[in-house]
A tleap script that builds the chain and sets N, CA, C and O, in Angstrom:
source leaprc.protein.ff14SB
mol = sequence {
  NMET ALA THR VAL GLU LYS HIE LEU THR GLN
  GLU GLU ALA ASP SER GLN GLU ILE ARG ARG
  LEU PHE ALA ILE GLY LYS ARG VAL THR ASP
  ARG GLU LEU ILE ARG ARG ILE ARG GLU ARG
  SER GLU ALA ALA ARG GLN ALA VAL PHE GLU
  ARG ASN GLY LEU LEU ASP ILE ALA VAL PRO
  HIE ILE ARG ALA LEU ARG ASP GLY ASP ASP
  CGLU
}
set mol.1.N position { 18.060 -10.929 -32.671 }
set mol.1.CA position { 17.328 -11.446 -31.536 }
set mol.1.C position { 15.925 -10.845 -31.563 }
set mol.1.O position { 15.773 -9.636 -31.736 }
set mol.2.N position { 14.929 -11.657 -31.397 }
set mol.2.CA position { 13.539 -11.210 -31.435 }
set mol.2.C position { 13.172 -10.538 -30.119 }
set mol.2.O position { 13.605 -10.959 -29.046 }
set mol.3.N position { 12.376 -9.498 -30.220 }
set mol.3.CA position { 11.888 -8.803 -29.034 }
set mol.3.C position { 10.560 -9.420 -28.615 }
set mol.3.O position { 9.644 -9.563 -29.424 }
set mol.4.N position { 10.471 -9.782 -27.342 }
set mol.4.CA position { 9.234 -10.355 -26.817 }
set mol.4.C position { 8.471 -9.234 -26.128 }
set mol.4.O position { 8.982 -8.591 -25.212 }
set mol.5.N position { 7.252 -9.011 -26.576 }
set mol.5.CA position { 6.423 -7.961 -25.999 }
set mol.5.C position { 5.569 -8.567 -24.894 }
set mol.5.O position { 4.774 -9.475 -25.134 }
set mol.6.N position { 5.742 -8.059 -23.699 }
set mol.6.CA position { 4.979 -8.560 -22.558 }
set mol.6.C position { 3.838 -7.586 -22.275 }
set mol.6.O position { 4.056 -6.382 -22.139 }
set mol.7.N position { 2.639 -8.112 -22.188 }
set mol.7.CA position { 1.488 -7.279 -21.860 }
set mol.7.C position { 1.341 -7.239 -20.344 }
set mol.7.O position { 1.141 -8.266 -19.695 }
set mol.8.N position { 1.443 -6.046 -19.801 }
set mol.8.CA position { 1.362 -5.868 -18.354 }
set mol.8.C position { -0.086 -5.710 -17.917 }
set mol.8.O position { -0.914 -5.156 -18.640 }
set mol.9.N position { -0.373 -6.210 -16.717 }
set mol.9.CA position { -1.678 -5.922 -16.128 }
set mol.9.C position { -1.658 -4.460 -15.685 }
set mol.9.O position { -0.597 -3.840 -15.614 }
set mol.10.N position { -2.809 -3.928 -15.395 }
set mol.10.CA position { -2.878 -2.535 -14.927 }
set mol.10.C position { -2.078 -2.375 -13.643 }
set mol.10.O position { -1.395 -1.368 -13.459 }
set mol.11.N position { -2.156 -3.354 -12.760 }
set mol.11.CA position { -1.422 -3.293 -11.495 }
set mol.11.C position { 0.091 -3.293 -11.738 }
set mol.11.O position { 0.823 -2.537 -11.098 }
set mol.12.N position { 0.557 -4.136 -12.658 }
set mol.12.CA position { 1.986 -4.177 -12.986 }
set mol.12.C position { 2.440 -2.867 -13.624 }
set mol.12.O position { 3.519 -2.362 -13.313 }
set mol.13.N position { 1.627 -2.326 -14.503 }
set mol.13.CA position { 1.971 -1.057 -15.158 }
set mol.13.C position { 2.025 0.077 -14.138 }
set mol.13.O position { 2.918 0.923 -14.184 }
set mol.14.N position { 1.062 0.087 -13.215 }
set mol.14.CA position { 1.050 1.110 -12.165 }
set mol.14.C position { 2.292 0.993 -11.292 }
set mol.14.O position { 2.939 1.992 -10.979 }
set mol.15.N position { 2.618 -0.232 -10.905 }
set mol.15.CA position { 3.790 -0.464 -10.066 }
set mol.15.C position { 5.063 -0.026 -10.777 }
set mol.15.O position { 5.945 0.576 -10.164 }
set mol.16.N position { 5.159 -0.323 -12.045 }
set mol.16.CA position { 6.320 0.068 -12.841 }
set mol.16.C position { 6.441 1.597 -12.902 }
set mol.16.O position { 7.537 2.145 -12.784 }
set mol.17.N position { 5.312 2.270 -13.086 }
set mol.17.CA position { 5.324 3.738 -13.146 }
set mol.17.C position { 5.732 4.337 -11.806 }
set mol.17.O position { 6.478 5.315 -11.765 }
set mol.18.N position { 5.251 3.763 -10.719 }
set mol.18.CA position { 5.614 4.258 -9.386 }
set mol.18.C position { 7.112 4.089 -9.152 }
set mol.18.O position { 7.770 5.000 -8.649 }
set mol.19.N position { 7.651 2.930 -9.514 }
set mol.19.CA position { 9.093 2.696 -9.367 }
set mol.19.C position { 9.898 3.667 -10.223 }
set mol.19.O position { 10.934 4.167 -9.786 }
set mol.20.N position { 9.428 3.937 -11.442 }
set mol.20.CA position { 10.119 4.880 -12.324 }
set mol.20.C position { 10.157 6.271 -11.701 }
set mol.20.O position { 11.200 6.925 -11.679 }
set mol.21.N position { 9.014 6.713 -11.199 }
set mol.21.CA position { 8.952 8.037 -10.575 }
set mol.21.C position { 9.834 8.102 -9.331 }
set mol.21.O position { 10.528 9.094 -9.107 }
set mol.22.N position { 9.804 7.051 -8.531 }
set mol.22.CA position { 10.641 7.010 -7.331 }
set mol.22.C position { 12.123 7.102 -7.696 }
set mol.22.O position { 12.889 7.818 -7.051 }
set mol.23.N position { 12.510 6.374 -8.731 }
set mol.23.CA position { 13.917 6.345 -9.147 }
set mol.23.C position { 14.423 7.709 -9.585 }
set mol.23.O position { 15.603 8.016 -9.418 }
set mol.24.N position { 13.545 8.527 -10.143 }
set mol.24.CA position { 13.983 9.857 -10.586 }
set mol.24.C position { 13.632 10.947 -9.571 }
set mol.24.O position { 13.844 12.133 -9.820 }
set mol.25.N position { 13.094 10.525 -8.424 }
set mol.25.CA position { 12.836 11.475 -7.346 }
set mol.25.C position { 11.609 12.341 -7.545 }
set mol.25.O position { 11.554 13.461 -7.037 }
set mol.26.N position { 10.620 11.839 -8.281 }
set mol.26.CA position { 9.399 12.614 -8.517 }
set mol.26.C position { 8.225 11.998 -7.763 }
set mol.26.O position { 8.236 10.815 -7.421 }
set mol.27.N position { 7.228 12.813 -7.516 }
set mol.27.CA position { 6.013 12.361 -6.836 }
set mol.27.C position { 5.000 11.866 -7.854 }
set mol.27.O position { 5.035 12.240 -9.026 }
set mol.28.N position { 4.097 11.013 -7.380 }
set mol.28.CA position { 2.989 10.565 -8.227 }
set mol.28.C position { 1.972 11.699 -8.268 }
set mol.28.O position { 1.449 12.109 -7.232 }
set mol.29.N position { 1.694 12.203 -9.470 }
set mol.29.CA position { 0.735 13.303 -9.605 }
set mol.29.C position { -0.456 12.934 -10.485 }
set mol.29.O position { -1.435 13.678 -10.545 }
set mol.30.N position { -0.380 11.801 -11.164 }
set mol.30.CA position { -1.464 11.355 -12.038 }
set mol.30.C position { -2.667 10.949 -11.181 }
set mol.30.O position { -2.600 9.985 -10.419 }
set mol.31.N position { -3.754 11.690 -11.316 }
set mol.31.CA position { -4.938 11.459 -10.474 }
set mol.31.C position { -5.537 10.069 -10.660 }
set mol.31.O position { -6.010 9.464 -9.698 }
set mol.32.N position { -5.519 9.565 -11.877 }
set mol.32.CA position { -6.053 8.222 -12.128 }
set mol.32.C position { -5.187 7.155 -11.471 }
set mol.32.O position { -5.708 6.186 -10.919 }
set mol.33.N position { -3.891 7.321 -11.527 }
set mol.33.CA position { -2.973 6.391 -10.885 }
set mol.33.C position { -3.182 6.416 -9.372 }
set mol.33.O position { -3.231 5.364 -8.735 }
set mol.34.N position { -3.303 7.586 -8.809 }
set mol.34.CA position { -3.549 7.720 -7.366 }
set mol.34.C position { -4.872 7.057 -6.986 }
set mol.34.O position { -4.955 6.382 -5.960 }
set mol.35.N position { -5.900 7.244 -7.803 }
set mol.35.CA position { -7.203 6.635 -7.526 }
set mol.35.C position { -7.101 5.111 -7.515 }
set mol.35.O position { -7.647 4.456 -6.627 }
set mol.36.N position { -6.397 4.545 -8.508 }
set mol.36.CA position { -6.244 3.086 -8.571 }
set mol.36.C position { -5.452 2.563 -7.379 }
set mol.36.O position { -5.784 1.514 -6.828 }
set mol.37.N position { -4.408 3.284 -6.977 }
set mol.37.CA position { -3.608 2.891 -5.817 }
set mol.37.C position { -4.491 2.867 -4.572 }
set mol.37.O position { -4.452 1.912 -3.797 }
set mol.38.N position { -5.280 3.913 -4.384 }
set mol.38.CA position { -6.153 3.980 -3.209 }
set mol.38.C position { -7.195 2.870 -3.214 }
set mol.38.O position { -7.481 2.286 -2.169 }
set mol.39.N position { -7.762 2.573 -4.371 }
set mol.39.CA position { -8.758 1.497 -4.455 }
set mol.39.C position { -8.149 0.152 -4.096 }
set mol.39.O position { -8.742 -0.624 -3.346 }
set mol.40.N position { -6.948 -0.128 -4.638 }
set mol.40.CA position { -6.296 -1.406 -4.317 }
set mol.40.C position { -5.878 -1.454 -2.860 }
set mol.40.O position { -5.971 -2.507 -2.231 }
set mol.41.N position { -5.423 -0.344 -2.311 }
set mol.41.CA position { -5.029 -0.291 -0.904 }
set mol.41.C position { -6.225 -0.551 0.002 }
set mol.41.O position { -6.126 -1.299 0.975 }
set mol.42.N position { -7.349 0.067 -0.321 }
set mol.42.CA position { -8.563 -0.130 0.478 }
set mol.42.C position { -9.039 -1.573 0.385 }
set mol.42.O position { -9.479 -2.141 1.384 }
set mol.43.N position { -8.958 -2.177 -0.799 }
set mol.43.CA position { -9.362 -3.575 -0.963 }
set mol.43.C position { -8.455 -4.488 -0.134 }
set mol.43.O position { -8.935 -5.442 0.478 }
set mol.44.N position { -7.166 -4.208 -0.111 }
set mol.44.CA position { -6.238 -5.014 0.687 }
set mol.44.C position { -6.515 -4.839 2.167 }
set mol.44.O position { -6.505 -5.815 2.918 }
set mol.45.N position { -6.766 -3.598 2.601 }
set mol.45.CA position { -7.078 -3.330 4.007 }
set mol.45.C position { -8.336 -4.077 4.425 }
set mol.45.O position { -8.384 -4.678 5.498 }
set mol.46.N position { -9.349 -4.034 3.573 }
set mol.46.CA position { -10.616 -4.703 3.871 }
set mol.46.C position { -10.430 -6.215 3.944 }
set mol.46.O position { -11.019 -6.872 4.803 }
set mol.47.N position { -9.617 -6.768 3.051 }
set mol.47.CA position { -9.361 -8.213 3.053 }
set mol.47.C position { -8.668 -8.642 4.347 }
set mol.47.O position { -9.016 -9.675 4.920 }
set mol.48.N position { -7.699 -7.864 4.809 }
set mol.48.CA position { -7.005 -8.176 6.062 }
set mol.48.C position { -7.984 -8.067 7.227 }
set mol.48.O position { -7.975 -8.913 8.122 }
set mol.49.N position { -8.824 -7.040 7.226 }
set mol.49.CA position { -9.811 -6.867 8.298 }
set mol.49.C position { -10.788 -8.034 8.335 }
set mol.49.O position { -11.105 -8.544 9.409 }
set mol.50.N position { -11.268 -8.461 7.161 }
set mol.50.CA position { -12.210 -9.573 7.108 }
set mol.50.C position { -11.564 -10.880 7.563 }
set mol.50.O position { -12.223 -11.712 8.187 }
set mol.51.N position { -10.294 -11.064 7.259 }
set mol.51.CA position { -9.597 -12.294 7.625 }
set mol.51.C position { -9.216 -12.309 9.104 }
set mol.51.O position { -9.323 -13.350 9.753 }
set mol.52.N position { -8.766 -11.154 9.659 }
set mol.52.CA position { -8.204 -11.124 11.009 }
set mol.52.C position { -9.023 -10.349 12.024 }
set mol.52.O position { -8.776 -10.460 13.225 }
set mol.53.N position { -9.991 -9.570 11.571 }
set mol.53.CA position { -10.719 -8.709 12.493 }
set mol.53.C position { -9.861 -7.511 12.862 }
set mol.53.O position { -8.815 -7.264 12.262 }
set mol.54.N position { -10.324 -6.774 13.857 }
set mol.54.CA position { -9.610 -5.580 14.305 }
set mol.54.C position { -8.332 -5.985 15.025 }
set mol.54.O position { -8.376 -6.764 15.976 }
set mol.55.N position { -7.214 -5.471 14.588 }
set mol.55.CA position { -5.929 -5.755 15.210 }
set mol.55.C position { -5.539 -4.559 16.073 }
set mol.55.O position { -4.975 -3.581 15.583 }
set mol.56.N position { -5.846 -4.651 17.345 }
set mol.56.CA position { -5.564 -3.568 18.282 }
set mol.56.C position { -4.365 -3.981 19.125 }
set mol.56.O position { -4.510 -4.411 20.270 }
set mol.57.N position { -3.190 -3.845 18.546 }
set mol.57.CA position { -1.978 -4.339 19.196 }
set mol.57.C position { -1.202 -3.198 19.872 }
set mol.57.O position { -0.877 -3.282 21.056 }
set mol.58.N position { -0.918 -2.167 19.139 }
set mol.58.CA position { -0.024 -1.122 19.631 }
set mol.58.C position { -0.677 -0.179 20.633 }
set mol.58.O position { -0.035 0.227 21.601 }
set mol.59.N position { -1.927 0.175 20.421 }
set mol.59.CA position { -2.569 1.198 21.250 }
set mol.59.C position { -2.551 0.848 22.735 }
set mol.59.O position { -2.167 1.699 23.538 }
set mol.60.N position { -2.946 -0.357 23.143 }
set mol.60.CA position { -2.900 -0.666 24.580 }
set mol.60.C position { -1.491 -0.553 25.171 }
set mol.60.O position { -1.325 -0.098 26.303 }
set mol.61.N position { -0.483 -0.964 24.407 }
set mol.61.CA position { 0.890 -0.889 24.907 }
set mol.61.C position { 1.373 0.552 24.993 }
set mol.61.O position { 2.065 0.914 25.945 }
set mol.62.N position { 1.025 1.366 24.028 }
set mol.62.CA position { 1.409 2.780 24.061 }
set mol.62.C position { 0.749 3.473 25.239 }
set mol.62.O position { 1.390 4.257 25.939 }
set mol.63.N position { -0.525 3.190 25.463 }
set mol.63.CA position { -1.224 3.791 26.605 }
set mol.63.C position { -0.619 3.334 27.924 }
set mol.63.O position { -0.489 4.122 28.861 }
set mol.64.N position { -0.248 2.053 27.996 }
set mol.64.CA position { 0.370 1.546 29.218 }
set mol.64.C position { 1.708 2.234 29.476 }
set mol.64.O position { 2.012 2.591 30.615 }
set mol.65.N position { 2.507 2.421 28.430 }
set mol.65.CA position { 3.774 3.117 28.602 }
set mol.65.C position { 3.560 4.570 29.012 }
set mol.65.O position { 4.269 5.094 29.871 }
set mol.66.N position { 2.591 5.202 28.399 }
set mol.66.CA position { 2.306 6.614 28.683 }
set mol.66.C position { 1.796 6.789 30.107 }
set mol.66.O position { 2.193 7.720 30.807 }
set mol.67.N position { 0.904 5.877 30.536 }
set mol.67.CA position { 0.263 6.010 31.848 }
set mol.67.C position { 1.036 5.332 32.966 }
set mol.67.O position { 0.666 5.460 34.133 }
set mol.68.N position { 2.105 4.609 32.633 }
set mol.68.CA position { 2.917 3.956 33.655 }
set mol.68.C position { 2.301 2.674 34.194 }
set mol.68.O position { 2.655 2.233 35.287 }
set mol.69.N position { 1.383 2.068 33.443 }
set mol.69.CA position { 0.768 0.815 33.866 }
set mol.69.C position { 1.742 -0.332 33.650 }
set mol.69.O position { 2.604 -0.271 32.773 }
set mol.70.N position { 1.600 -1.363 34.445 }
set mol.70.CA position { 2.424 -2.559 34.283 }
set mol.70.C position { 1.599 -3.634 33.607 }
set mol.70.O position { 1.074 -4.524 34.276 }
set mol.71.N position { 1.475 -3.565 32.282 }
set mol.71.CA position { 0.714 -4.567 31.531 }
set mol.71.C position { 1.609 -5.606 30.986 }
set mol.71.O position { 1.146 -6.534 30.324 }
savepdb mol mol.pdb
quit
């Protein structure tokens, strides 16, 4: 049976490495991997912000519960 070699994108390779580390109970310590994760996370956060604006959902409800307001 022939082996098919799949070329992974950087994102797929990073995700695979994170899953591998999680499965063996280890933390991500590779600084470059952490940097790429943070960059992609920030890009996703920015995309959601640009699409939806500020989502201030929980804070008003938490304050109302804390202060006893009937909102």
